[in-house]
C-alpha positions in Angstrom: 0.0 -0.1 0.0 1.5 3.3 -1.1 1.7 6.0 1.4 -0.7 9.2 0.9 1.1 12.6 0.1 0.2 13.7 3.9 2.0 10.4 5.1 5.1 11.0 2.9 6.4 14.0 5.0 6.5 11.8 8.6 7.9 8.9 6.6 11.2 10.8 6.3 11.5 10.4 10.1 10.2 6.9 10.0 6.8 7.8 11.4 4.8 5.4 9.6 2.0 2.9 10.5 3.4 -1.0 10.7 0.2 -2.1 9.4 0.2 0.2 6.3 3.9 -0.9 5.7 3.5 -4.6 6.2 3.2 -6.9 2.8 3.0 -10.4 2.3 4.9 -10.5 -1.0 8.0 -8.6 -1.9 6.6 -7.6 -5.6 3.6 -5.8 -3.5 6.2 -3.3 -1.6 6.0 0.3 -3.2 8.8 2.3 -4.4 8.8 4.6 -1.6 11.8 6.4 -2.9 10.3 7.2 -6.0 7.2 8.0 -4.6 9.0 10.5 -2.2 10.6 12.7 -5.1 7.9 15.4 -4.9 8.6 15.7 -1.1 12.4 15.8 -1.8 11.8 18.5 -4.1 9.8 20.5 -1.8 12.0 20.2 1.2 14.9 21.0 -0.9 13.4 24.2 -2.4 12.3 25.2 1.2 15.7 24.8 2.4 17.0 26.9 -0.3 14.7 29.8 0.5 15.4 29.8 4.2 19.1 29.9 3.1 18.6 32.9 1.0 16.3 34.6 3.7 19.4 34.1 6.2 21.9 35.2 3.8 23.4 31.8 3.3 25.0 30.5 0.0 23.0 28.7 -2.5 25.0 27.1 -5.4 22.4 25.9 -8.0 25.2 24.2 -9.9 26.0 21.8 -7.0 22.3 21.3 -6.1 21.3 20.5 -9.8 24.3 18.1 -10.2 23.0 16.3 -7.0 19.7 15.9 -8.8 21.3 14.5 -11.9 23.0 11.8 -9.7 19.8 10.9 -8.3 18.2 10.6 -11.6 21.1 8.0 -12.7 20.5 6.1 -9.3 16.9 5.7 -9.6 16.9 5.2 -13.5 19.2 2.1 -13.1 17.2 0.6 -10.5 15.9 -1.8 -13.4 19.4 -3.4 -13.4 20.7 -2.7 -9.9 18.2 -3.8 -7.4 18.7 -7.5 -8.1 21.9 -7.3 -6.6 20.7 -5.7 -3.1 18.6 -9.0 -2.1 19.9 -11.6 -4.3 19.8 -15.1 -2.9 17.6 -13.9 0.1 14.7 -16.3 -0.7 16.8 -19.3 -1.1 18.5 -18.7 2.3 15.2 -18.2 3.6 14.2 -21.7 3.2 16.9 -22.5 6.1 15.3 -19.7 8.5 15.7 -20.5 12.4 12.4 -18.8 13.2 9.0 -18.5 11.5 8.4 -14.8 11.9 4.9 -13.9 10.4 4.9 -11.2 7.9 2.0 -9.3 9.2 3.0 -9.3 13.0 3.8 -6.0 14.7 6.8 -7.7 16.4 8.2 -8.8 13.1 8.0 -5.2 11.7 9.8 -3.7 14.8 12.5 -6.6 14.7 13.2 -5.9 10.9 13.4 -2.3 11.9 16.1 -2.7 14.3 18.0 -5.4 12.3 17.9 -3.6 9.0 19.3 -0.6 10.9 22.2 -2.7 12.3 22.9 -4.2 8.9 23.0 -0.9 7.3 25.7 0.3 10.0 28.0 -2.4 8.6 27.3 -1.7 5.0 28.2 1.9 5.5 31.2 1.1 7.4 32.3 -1.3 4.9 31.7 1.2 2.1 34.2 3.4 3.8 36.7 0.7 4.8 36.9 -1.5 1.8 38.1 0.4 -1.5 36.4 -1.2 -4.0 33.0 -0.3 -2.3 34.2 3.3 -1.6 34.6 3.6 -5.4 30.7 3.6 -5.4 30.0 5.6 -2.2 32.7 8.3 -2.7 30.1 9.7 -5.1 27.8 10.5 -2.0 30.7 12.5 -0.3 31.5 14.5 -3.5 29.3 17.5 -2.7 31.0 20.4 -1.3 27.8 22.2 -0.1 26.0 20.4 2.7 22.2 20.5 2.3 19.3 18.2 1.5 20.2 17.8 -2.1 23.3 15.7 -1.0 20.9 12.8 0.0 20.2 12.7 -3.8 23.7 12.0 -4.6 23.9 8.3 -4.8 26.0 6.5 -7.1 24.2 4.1 -9.7 26.5 1.4 -8.3 25.6 1.8 -4.6 22.8 -1.0 -4.5 25.5 -3.6 -5.7 27.7 -2.5 -2.7 24.8 -3.6 -0.4 25.0 -7.2 -1.7 25.6 -9.6 1.1 24.8 -7.6 3.9 20.9 -8.0 4.4 21.0 -11.7 3.5 21.8 -13.0 6.8 18.5 -11.8 8.0 16.7 -14.4 5.9 18.4 -17.2 8.4 16.8 -15.3 11.5 13.3 -15.6 9.5 12.5 -12.0 8.5 10.7 -12.3 5.2 12.0 -10.6 2.2 9.1 -8.0 2.0 9.8 -6.7 5.5 13.2 -6.3 4.8 12.6 -4.7 1.4 10.3 -2.2 3.3 12.8 -1.2 5.9 15.6 -1.0 3.6 13.5 1.8 1.7 12.3 3.4 4.9 15.8 3.3 6.4 17.0 5.2 3.2 14.2 7.6 3.6 15.3 8.5 7.0 18.6 9.6 5.9 17.5 12.5 3.8 16.6 14.7 6.6 19.9 14.6 8.3 21.6 16.4 5.4 21.3 19.9 6.5 23.2 22.7 8.2 19.9 24.4 9.4 19.2 22.1 12.2 21.4 22.4 15.2 21.9 20.1 18.2 18.7 18.2 19.0 19.6 17.4 22.8 18.8 14.2 24.3 18.0 12.8 20.9 21.5 13.0 20.0 22.4 9.9 22.4 20.0 7.6 20.6 19.4 8.9 16.8 21.3 9.7 14.3 21.1 13.6 13.7 22.0 16.4 11.3 24.7 17.1 13.6 26.0 13.6 13.8 25.7 13.4 10.1 27.7 16.7 9.3 30.7 15.1 11.1 30.5 12.0 8.8 30.4 14.2 5.6 33.5 16.4 6.9 37.1 15.9 5.3 38.5 17.4 8.4 40.9 14.8 10.0 38.9 14.4 13.1 35.6 13.8 10.9 37.3 10.9 9.0 35.6 7.5 9.5 33.1 8.5 12.1 29.2 8.3 12.4 28.1 5.5 10.3 24.5 5.0 11.7 21.5 5.7 9.7 18.4 5.8 12.2 20.2 4.8 15.5 23.9 6.4 16.4 24.0 3.8 19.2 25.7 1.4 16.8 28.6 4.0 16.6 28.7 4.4 20.2 29.2 0.5 20.7 31.6 -0.1 18.0 34.0 2.9 18.6 33.2 4.9 15.6 31.2 7.8 17.2 32.5 11.6 17.0 30.4 14.5 18.1 30.4 17.7 16.1 32.9 20.4 17.7 31.6 23.7 18.4 33.6 26.4 16.9 35.1 24.4 14.2 33.8 24.5 10.9 33.3 21.4 8.9 34.8 21.3 5.1 32.6 19.2 3.1 33.4 16.9 0.0 36.4 14.6 -0.6 39.7 15.4 0.5 41.0 15.4 -3.0 37.9 17.1 -4.6 37.4 16.2 -8.5 37.5 19.6 -10.4 34.3 18.8 -12.4 30.6 18.6 -12.4 30.6 15.8 -14.9 28.2 13.2 -13.3 29.2 10.2 -15.6 32.9 11.0 -14.7 32.2 11.1 -10.8 30.5 7.6 -11.1 33.7 5.9 -12.6 36.9 7.9 -11.9 37.7 6.2 -8.5 37.7 2.8 -10.3 40.5 3.8 -12.5 42.4 4.9 -9.2 42.0 1.6 -7.7 43.1 0.2 -11.1 46.3 2.3 -10.8 47.1 1.2 -7.3 46.6 -2.3 -8.0 48.9 -2.6 -10.8 51.8 -0.5 -8.9 51.9 -3.0 -6.5 55.0 -5.2 -6.2 53.1 -8.3 -5.0 49.8 -10.2 -5.7 49.1 -9.9 -1.8 49.4 -6.1 -2.1 47.6 -6.1 -5.2 44.5 -7.4 -3.6 44.8 -5.3 -0.6 44.7 -2.3 -2.7 41.3 -3.4 -3.7 39.8 -4.8 -0.4 41.8 -2.8 2.2 40.8 0.7 3.1 41.1 3.7 0.8 44.0 5.0 2.9 46.2 1.7 2.9 49.5 1.7 1.6 52.0 -1.3 1.9 53.4 -1.3 5.4 50.4 0.4 7.0 47.3 -0.8 9.0 44.3 -2.1 7.1 42.7 1.3 7.1 46.0 3.4 6.6 48.5 5.5 9.0 46.2 8.4 10.1 49.6 10.4 10.5 49.8 10.6 6.7 46.1 11.8 6.1 45.8 15.6 5.2 44.3 17.7 7.9 42.0 19.6 5.8 40.7 22.9 7.7 38.3 25.8 6.6 38.2 27.5 4.3 38.8 25.5 1.4 37.9 27.0 -2.1 35.1 25.2 -3.9 34.9 24.3 -7.5 32.6 26.7 -8.8 32.8 27.5 -12.7 30.8 30.5 -13.6 28.1 30.0 -16.5 25.8 32.5 -18.3 22.4 32.6 -16.6 20.7 31.6 -19.8 22.7 28.5 -19.9 22.0 27.7 -16.1 18.2 28.2 -16.9 18.6 25.7 -19.9 20.0 23.1 -17.8 17.4 23.3 -15.1 14.6 23.2 -17.4 16.2 20.4 -19.7 16.9 18.7 -16.1 13.1 19.0 -15.3 12.3 17.3 -18.6 14.7 14.4 -18.2 13.1 14.1 -14.4 9.6 13.5 -16.2 11.1 11.2 -18.4 12.5 9.3 -15.5 9.2 9.3 -13.8 7.9 7.7 -17.0 10.6 5.0 -17.1 9.9 4.0 -13.3 6.2 4.1 -13.6 5.9 2.0 -16.8 9.0 -0.4 -16.0 6.8 -3.6 -15.7 5.3 -3.3 -19.2 8.4 -1.6 -21.3 10.4 -3.7 -23.3 14.1 -4.1 -22.5 15.0 -2.3 -25.8 12.7 0.6 -24.7 14.3 0.8 -21.2 17.8 0.8 -22.8 16.7 3.6 -25.1 15.3 5.7 -22.0 18.4 5.1 -20.4 20.6 6.1 -23.1 18.9 9.4 -23.5 18.9 10.0 -19.6 22.5 9.3 -19.5 23.4 11.4 -22.5 21.4 14.5 -20.9 23.2 14.1 -17.5 26.7 13.9 -19.3 25.9 16.9 -21.4 24.5 19.0 -18.6 27.9 18.2 -16.6 29.8 19.5 -19.6 27.9 22.6 -19.7 28.4 23.3 -16.0 32.1 22.8 -16.5 32.0 25.1 -19.6 33.3 22.5 -22.0 33.0 23.3 -25.8 32.0 19.6 -26.5 29.0 20.0 -24.6 27.5 22.3 -27.2 28.2 19.9 -30.0 26.8 17.1 -28.1 23.5 19.0 -27.1 22.9 19.7 -30.8 23.2 15.8 -31.7 20.9 15.1 -28.4 18.2 17.4 -29.8 18.5 16.1 -33.1 18.1 12.5 -32.2 15.2 13.2 -30.0 13.7 15.3 -32.9 14.0 12.4 -35.3 12.6 9.9 -32.7 9.6 12.0 -32.2 8.9 12.3 -36.0 9.0 8.6 -36.1 7.3 7.5 -32.8 4.8 9.6 -31.0 5.8 10.3 -27.5 2.5 10.2 -26.1 -1.0 9.6 -27.2 -1.6 13.5 -27.3 -0.7 15.0 -30.6 -0.5 18.6 -29.1 2.0 17.3 -26.4 3.9 15.9 -29.0 4.1 19.0 -31.2 5.2 21.1 -28.4 8.1 18.6 -27.4 9.3 18.8 -30.8 9.1 22.5 -31.0 10.7 23.1 -27.7 13.7 21.0 -29.0 13.6 22.6 -32.2 14.2 25.8 -30.5 16.8 24.2 -28.2 18.8 23.0 -31.2 18.5 26.4 -32.8 20.1 28.2 -30.0 23.0 25.7 -29.7 23.7 25.8 -33.4 23.9 29.7 -33.1 25.9 29.4 -29.8 28.4 26.9 -31.3 29.1 29.0 -34.3 30.0 31.9 -32.0 32.2 29.7 -29.8 34.2 28.1 -32.6 35.1 31.2 -34.3 38.7 31.2 -35.1 39.6 33.8 -32.7 38.5 31.5 -29.8 41.6 29.3 -30.3 43.9 31.9 -28.9 46.9 30.3 -26.9 45.7 32.2 -23.7 42.1 30.7 -23.9 43.3 27.3 -24.6 45.6 27.5 -21.4 42.7 28.9 -19.6 40.5 26.0 -20.4 43.1 23.7 -19.3 44.3 25.4 -16.1 44.3 23.6 -12.9 41.0 24.8 -11.6 39.3 23.4 -14.8 41.0 20.0 -14.8 39.5 16.8 -13.9 40.6 14.6 -11.3 42.0 12.3 -13.9 43.7 14.8 -15.5 45.5 16.1 -12.3 46.5 12.2 -11.7 48.0 11.6 -15.2 50.0 15.0 -14.8 52.0 13.5 -11.8 55.6 12.7 -12.5 56.8 9.1 -12.8 58.2 9.1 -9.3 54.7 10.1 -8.1 52.9 7.6 -10.0 55.1 5.0 -8.3 53.4 5.9 -5.2 49.9 6.5 -6.3 48.7 4.8 -3.3 49.8 7.5 -1.2 47.1 9.6 -3.0 44.6 7.0 -1.6 45.9 7.5 1.8 44.3 11.1 1.7 41.6 8.9 3.4 38.4 10.0 1.1 36.5 8.0 3.8 33.1 9.8 4.0 29.6 8.6 3.1 25.7 9.0 3.7 
């Protein structure tokens, strides 16, 4: 049973009825995350308005980029969801206890145990390098606001594999675990803000914005702390708790912040870093450790690395913030809304869509997200690819109607025709011979515009041989 709109706001705090969120079959569990997207949007815009009223910074590029990450994450649910609970029903045959799916005791038991499992998921995502490759996406935003909760890698669900499955042996039905895995993730949305201060006695038991701000910090004292989702007691028990320090500003992002808003690059670049670290080891043992030990590990150091080698980052730290014309920003926002609508169509019609149609939708969403990131970065190729993207959509619309409403189809084609015209004119201006002055080429490839990969490849051979030391910067932060 789906939650009503009125019920969706309390669900962010796990305030839901056990009876309305208990299901006999896993296939009946609603997509609570996708259903909550309108609520996310309302809360994000409300926070931006409050920040504006109080004179705090609002960077639209960072916020929109997080939204694009969220689109990629939810759009790939068609493929990634199978990893999260794979093999669960097979293990359930060997359960120790018979826990009824409609029992309130089963509901509360699953609530506690799913949260316990998530603590270890989250901790492993920081302490196992290959899992960090997916999770680092969530920590890549340099502003700390509600949009951060949307910044989740499309590989993140695969990083959950194997952690919830032991609950099958206890006897929790798959549907119960599925419900609480979703509600647990929903709870994490509201802790991503700077607007809520210390919550007093609640801080001893529950995860709060104060605790989670520490988790997202790259200050040395913040690393590897506060993994809890709903309850912070797991961190207190297992020694990973750290309270927020009054008077010490937290720096957000990654310790070595990639200088790009390209979502697709953010999704994959760290896998390249792991490969470089793997191949630069002198033994197979160390090569495997480069994959399965912590991001900060290096030969001769403890499993998670030597904390004495980690950088002690303090505020203020300059943020990556390339400026683009307002018309281009408005264009990105509007096309982002259009692709969000397409994502909604994809998710709601997923059961009846052919695999080919799903791949077509995904291809268009990925292309849009990649090009929008290039526009934010001020890349010249983004304008060329945008012309191609618009042209392909117009061609597709001429051959296959988008909807059953002819007027809607005509308006879509008209809008993309205007879009392609704008970018053709813009590209002609951009690629005039004068644009290729030496100074402009230097500016485009200046350090502030380099991607993380470009910075890595510019290292000297001596630096490359110790590339593992880069990883010991300990980019250890998550949800």
